[in-house]
Backbone as numpy.savetxt, mean C-alpha at the origin, in Angstrom:
# Nx Ny Nz CAx CAy CAz Cx Cy Cz
85.88 0.55 -48.35 84.67 0.91 -48.19 83.33 -0.23 -48.94
82.48 -0.68 -47.24 81.64 -1.65 -47.82 80.84 -1.16 -48.56
80.41 -2.02 -49.05 78.88 -1.27 -50.00 77.59 -2.13 -49.00
76.28 -1.57 -48.83 75.17 -2.14 -48.48 74.76 -2.75 -49.01
74.30 -4.16 -49.23 74.16 -4.85 -50.25 72.37 -4.33 -49.24
71.13 -5.32 -50.74 69.59 -4.76 -50.21 69.59 -5.91 -49.43
69.76 -6.74 -49.45 69.27 -7.60 -47.53 69.86 -7.63 -46.18
70.88 -6.41 -46.31 71.11 -5.73 -45.63 70.19 -4.79 -44.45
70.07 -4.21 -46.12 68.83 -3.03 -45.63 67.35 -3.35 -45.35
67.14 -4.57 -45.72 65.92 -5.31 -45.64 66.02 -5.36 -43.99
67.12 -6.02 -43.82 67.51 -6.87 -42.13 67.44 -5.10 -41.35
67.98 -4.31 -41.50 67.87 -2.75 -40.57 66.24 -2.36 -40.48
65.56 -2.82 -41.99 64.36 -2.22 -41.90 63.58 -2.67 -40.76
63.23 -4.42 -41.02 62.99 -5.16 -39.99 63.32 -5.11 -39.47
64.55 -4.74 -38.88 64.93 -4.73 -36.80 64.61 -3.82 -36.47
64.20 -2.24 -37.56 63.96 -1.16 -36.94 62.23 -1.34 -36.82
61.74 -2.04 -37.63 59.96 -1.78 -37.54 59.91 -3.34 -36.26
60.57 -4.12 -35.65 60.27 -4.50 -34.83 60.66 -4.01 -33.51
61.50 -3.08 -33.55 62.16 -2.41 -32.25 61.13 -1.11 -32.33
60.54 -0.49 -33.49 59.01 0.27 -32.89 58.05 -0.46 -32.33
57.73 -1.60 -33.39 56.66 -2.40 -32.68 57.17 -2.79 -30.60
58.08 -3.34 -30.38 57.79 -3.44 -29.14 57.66 -2.79 -28.53
58.63 -1.15 -28.92 58.17 0.22 -28.11 56.55 0.42 -27.72
55.61 0.12 -28.96 54.54 0.55 -28.87 53.84 -0.57 -27.55
54.47 -2.09 -27.81 53.73 -2.43 -27.32 53.98 -2.58 -25.42
55.30 -2.24 -25.39 55.77 -2.04 -23.89 54.85 -0.97 -23.49
54.97 0.01 -24.50 53.75 1.36 -23.53 52.12 1.19 -23.68
52.05 0.18 -24.22 50.82 -0.69 -23.64 50.88 -1.12 -22.74
51.80 -2.29 -22.94 51.79 -2.95 -21.42 51.78 -2.26 -20.27
52.99 -1.13 -20.41 52.64 -0.22 -18.75 51.50 0.12 -18.75
50.42 0.87 -19.59 49.21 1.18 -19.48 48.63 0.76 -18.50
48.67 -0.93 -19.36 47.27 -2.07 -19.23 47.51 -2.19 -17.25
49.03 -2.48 -17.53 49.12 -2.29 -15.79 48.50 -1.18 -14.86
49.04 -0.04 -15.33 48.44 1.41 -14.93 46.92 0.54 -14.10
45.84 0.64 -15.67 44.80 0.32 -15.58 44.25 -0.75 -14.41
44.93 -1.62 -15.01 44.35 -3.09 -13.81 44.77 -2.44 -12.21
46.36 -1.62 -11.81 46.21 -1.36 -10.73 44.99 -0.22 -10.21
44.55 0.29 -10.91 43.88 1.54 -10.48 42.50 0.67 -10.44
42.35 -0.73 -11.20 41.14 -1.29 -11.15 40.98 -2.66 -9.77
42.15 -2.40 -9.59 42.45 -3.29 -8.49 42.21 -1.85 -6.82
42.53 -1.52 -6.77 42.62 0.61 -6.43 41.09 -0.09 -5.77
40.56 0.38 -6.96 39.07 1.12 -7.00 37.96 -0.54 -6.41
38.59 -1.53 -6.65 37.42 -2.90 -6.17 38.30 -3.08 -4.55
39.57 -2.73 -4.30 39.88 -2.51 -2.27 38.72 -1.81 -2.10
38.57 -0.71 -2.54 37.68 0.32 -2.08 36.12 0.33 -2.35
35.52 0.21 -2.97 34.47 -0.70 -3.13 34.11 -1.61 -1.64
35.25 -2.78 -2.21 34.53 -4.04 -0.87 34.66 -3.14 0.57
36.11 -2.41 0.88 36.60 -1.40 1.96 35.23 -1.17 2.28
34.18 -0.41 1.72 32.71 -0.04 1.90 31.60 -0.26 1.94
31.22 -2.02 0.70 30.23 -2.33 0.94 30.64 -3.20 1.89
31.32 -3.68 2.70 31.22 -4.94 3.77 30.44 -4.12 4.81
30.77 -2.80 5.75 30.14 -2.13 6.51 27.94 -1.62 6.21
28.38 -1.96 4.61 26.93 -1.07 4.08 25.98 -2.68 4.50
27.04 -3.45 3.74 26.37 -4.89 3.65 25.30 -5.43 5.49
25.92 -4.70 6.13 26.41 -5.61 7.38 25.44 -4.83 8.11
25.28 -3.51 7.55 24.10 -2.37 8.22 22.59 -2.81 7.30
22.65 -3.01 6.63 21.59 -3.63 5.49 21.49 -4.86 6.63
22.01 -5.72 6.79 21.71 -7.29 7.50 21.13 -6.72 8.69
21.63 -6.11 9.98 20.80 -5.29 10.95 19.36 -5.29 10.97
20.07 -4.22 9.52 18.11 -3.72 9.51 17.15 -4.52 8.40
17.40 -5.19 8.50 16.83 -7.10 7.65 16.33 -7.45 9.39
16.84 -7.59 9.96 17.02 -8.58 11.14 15.96 -7.47 11.99
16.17 -5.86 12.12 15.28 -5.34 12.53 13.58 -5.47 11.82
13.78 -5.23 11.03 11.99 -5.60 10.35 11.40 -6.43 10.72
12.30 -7.32 10.56 11.48 -8.81 10.54 11.10 -9.18 11.99
11.92 -8.28 13.10 11.42 -8.11 14.45 10.16 -7.64 14.85
10.19 -6.18 13.82 8.71 -5.30 14.29 7.76 -6.10 12.89
7.63 -6.46 12.41 7.16 -7.58 11.76 6.73 -8.78 12.49
7.25 -9.45 12.99 6.70 -10.84 13.98 6.00 -9.80 15.64
5.98 -8.83 15.67 5.15 -7.97 16.75 4.23 -7.49 16.05
4.17 -6.68 14.50 2.62 -6.75 13.91 2.05 -7.65 14.13
2.18 -8.97 13.98 1.58 -10.25 13.43 0.78 -10.69 14.74
1.93 -10.52 15.81 1.24 -10.84 17.46 0.27 -9.66 17.21
0.34 -8.08 17.62 -0.93 -7.97 17.49 -1.86 -7.51 16.60
-1.47 -7.65 15.61 -2.81 -8.29 14.42 -3.75 -9.10 14.57
-3.20 -10.62 15.49 -3.49 -11.74 16.15 -4.31 -11.25 17.42
-3.71 -10.78 18.27 -4.43 -10.28 19.73 -5.60 -9.32 18.94
-5.35 -8.35 17.99 -6.82 -7.49 17.70 -7.46 -8.73 17.46
-7.38 -9.60 16.38 -8.78 -10.08 16.16 -9.06 -11.01 16.78
-8.67 -11.30 17.30 -9.16 -12.51 18.84 -10.10 -11.34 20.04
-9.50 -9.83 19.79 -10.94 -8.95 20.64 -11.84 -8.37 19.51
-11.34 -8.73 18.51 -12.53 -8.50 17.86 -13.93 -9.37 17.69
-13.08 -10.54 17.47 -14.68 -12.16 17.08 -15.07 -11.94 18.80
-13.84 -11.44 20.30 -14.47 -12.01 21.17 -15.98 -10.81 21.56
-15.20 -9.37 21.03 -16.38 -8.08 20.76 -17.46 -8.74 19.83
-17.40 -9.35 19.20 -18.74 -9.96 17.47 -19.61 -11.19 18.67
-18.90 -11.98 19.45 -19.56 -13.21 20.14 -19.97 -11.96 21.50
-19.66 -11.11 22.19 -20.77 -10.22 23.19 -21.83 -9.41 22.79
-21.16 -8.83 21.55 -22.05 -8.34 20.63 -24.10 -8.99 20.59
-23.59 -10.40 19.82 -24.71 -11.50 19.70 -25.27 -11.53 21.21
-24.27 -12.33 22.23 -24.90 -12.33 23.72 -25.47 -11.49 24.12
-25.59 -10.18 24.44 -26.13 -9.04 24.21 -27.85 -8.92 23.38
-27.26 -8.74 22.38 -28.22 -8.78 21.40 -29.45 -9.85 21.31
-28.90 -10.54 21.97 -29.79 -11.57 22.19 -30.75 -12.16 23.66
-29.44 -11.42 24.05 -29.96 -11.24 25.94 -31.16 -10.33 26.09
-31.24 -9.68 25.94 -31.42 -8.23 26.06 -32.64 -8.07 24.98
-32.17 -8.19 23.75 -32.85 -7.52 22.33 -34.56 -8.11 22.59
-34.30 -9.07 22.71 -35.76 -9.40 22.79 -36.61 -8.75 23.89
-36.04 -9.11 24.74 -37.08 -8.79 25.75 -37.40 -6.97 26.18
-36.66 -6.40 25.72 -36.36 -4.79 25.29 -37.35 -4.77 24.39
-37.48 -4.77 23.17 -38.57 -5.16 21.71 -39.80 -5.04 22.57
-40.16 -6.64 23.43 -41.28 -6.28 24.45 -41.96 -5.30 25.29
-40.72 -5.10 25.96 -40.92 -3.89 26.87 -41.66 -2.55 25.69
-40.66 -2.21 24.90 -41.15 -1.03 24.69 -42.20 -0.96 23.89
-42.70 -2.25 22.84 -44.03 -2.85 22.18 -45.54 -3.20 23.44
-45.22 -3.05 25.05 -46.11 -3.23 25.60 -46.57 -1.76 26.04
-45.22 -0.71 25.99 -45.64 0.39 26.53 -45.91 1.18 25.38
-45.30 0.93 23.76 -46.09 1.62 23.24 -47.97 1.59 23.24
-48.08 0.14 23.20 -49.50 -0.75 23.32 -50.59 0.25 25.36
-50.20 0.50 25.85 -50.48 1.40 27.16 -50.02 2.57 26.75
-49.64 3.14 25.77 -49.91 4.53 26.40 -51.01 4.67 25.44
-51.04 4.20 23.95 -51.87 4.80 22.59 -53.40 3.95 23.99
-53.48 3.10 24.44 -54.33 2.60 25.14 -54.93 3.91 26.37
-54.47 4.46 26.59 -54.56 4.84 27.35 -54.79 6.36 27.59
-54.45 7.26 26.56 -54.22 8.46 25.82 -55.19 8.34 24.36
-55.98 7.11 24.32 -56.70 7.36 22.96 -57.12 8.27 22.84
-58.37 8.23 21.71 -59.06 9.14 21.41 -60.56 9.29 22.52
-61.49 10.67 22.18 -61.90 10.25 23.25 -63.01 10.48 22.97
-64.38 9.60 23.11 -65.67 8.74 22.03 -66.10 10.50 21.21
-66.31 11.53 22.39 -67.01 12.42 21.25 -66.30 13.48 20.63
-65.02 12.80 20.19 -64.10 13.77 19.25 -64.10 12.68 18.07
-63.84 13.10 16.96 -64.40 12.02 15.77 -62.76 12.20 15.00
-62.40 10.80 14.66 -61.50 10.60 14.15 -60.93 11.60 12.62
-59.50 12.10 13.52 -58.84 13.45 12.15 -58.00 12.22 11.11
-58.42 12.24 10.41 -58.43 10.95 9.19 -57.62 12.47 7.31
-56.67 12.60 7.09 -56.35 13.30 6.28 -56.73 11.97 5.29
-57.66 12.93 4.27 -58.07 12.34 2.82 -57.06 13.24 2.19
-56.70 12.08 1.45 -56.48 12.67 0.04 -57.35 12.07 -0.95
-56.85 13.02 -2.22 -57.32 12.67 -3.56 -56.73 12.30 -4.92
-56.87 11.20 -5.37 -55.59 11.23 -6.24 -55.69 11.65 -7.92
-55.43 12.70 -8.26 -55.54 13.61 -9.76 -54.73 13.09 -10.75
-54.79 12.27 -11.18 -53.97 12.48 -12.91 -52.90 11.63 -12.38
-52.40 10.81 -11.69 -50.62 10.52 -11.14 -50.48 11.01 -10.25
-51.53 12.39 -9.13 -50.42 12.79 -7.69 -51.52 12.82 -7.14
-51.25 13.39 -5.76 -51.92 13.08 -5.17 -51.90 14.83 -4.35
-53.21 15.29 -4.05 -53.20 16.24 -3.64 -54.08 16.73 -2.61
-53.78 17.05 -1.58 -53.48 17.23 -0.43 -55.31 17.41 -0.22
-55.64 17.47 1.14 -57.44 18.07 1.69 -57.39 19.20 1.48
-56.28 19.82 1.73 -56.69 21.49 1.84 -56.95 21.80 0.59
-56.25 21.53 -0.60 -55.51 22.19 -1.68 -56.87 21.73 -2.53
-57.76 20.66 -1.94 -59.08 20.16 -2.56 -59.77 21.34 -2.37
-59.73 21.37 -1.09 -61.19 22.43 -0.33 -60.82 23.44 -0.92
-59.88 24.20 -1.30 -59.94 25.67 -1.87 -60.72 25.80 -3.25
-59.70 24.54 -3.92 -60.69 24.56 -5.03 -61.84 24.03 -5.08
-62.81 23.61 -4.09 -64.18 23.69 -4.27 -64.45 25.25 -4.36
-63.81 26.03 -3.64 -63.76 27.03 -3.18 -64.65 28.27 -4.43
-63.21 28.03 -5.33 -63.11 28.97 -6.42 -64.28 28.54 -7.25
């Protein structure tokens, strides 16, 4: 019979330890490979979905740019129309405003001269009396004198 020496037992223990360590590393590597495979599939799926979304986004941005250019053109046209309307308003005011004011003033003067007061009727003027910072109408003043 052969007796097992201490060195042989130590060698067997080291071999068993290495076998267990290699087994754990093999399991870890298999799981890492599965994780990398799943990650690769996920990235491929995201890429497959992202490419059409990016194309749609690009189309939307181009459309928005076109609409912005149209709105800019409309805004510049509105600004031009506004400036033209302002110029027209100024022209009309300067052309007709002065003469119309003069005609109105003349009409007012004629109406005042024709419908003026008669000589036998004295002019009625509202007289007011100032009392300690207040204005008292003539009708109230007359009532006070009666009392």
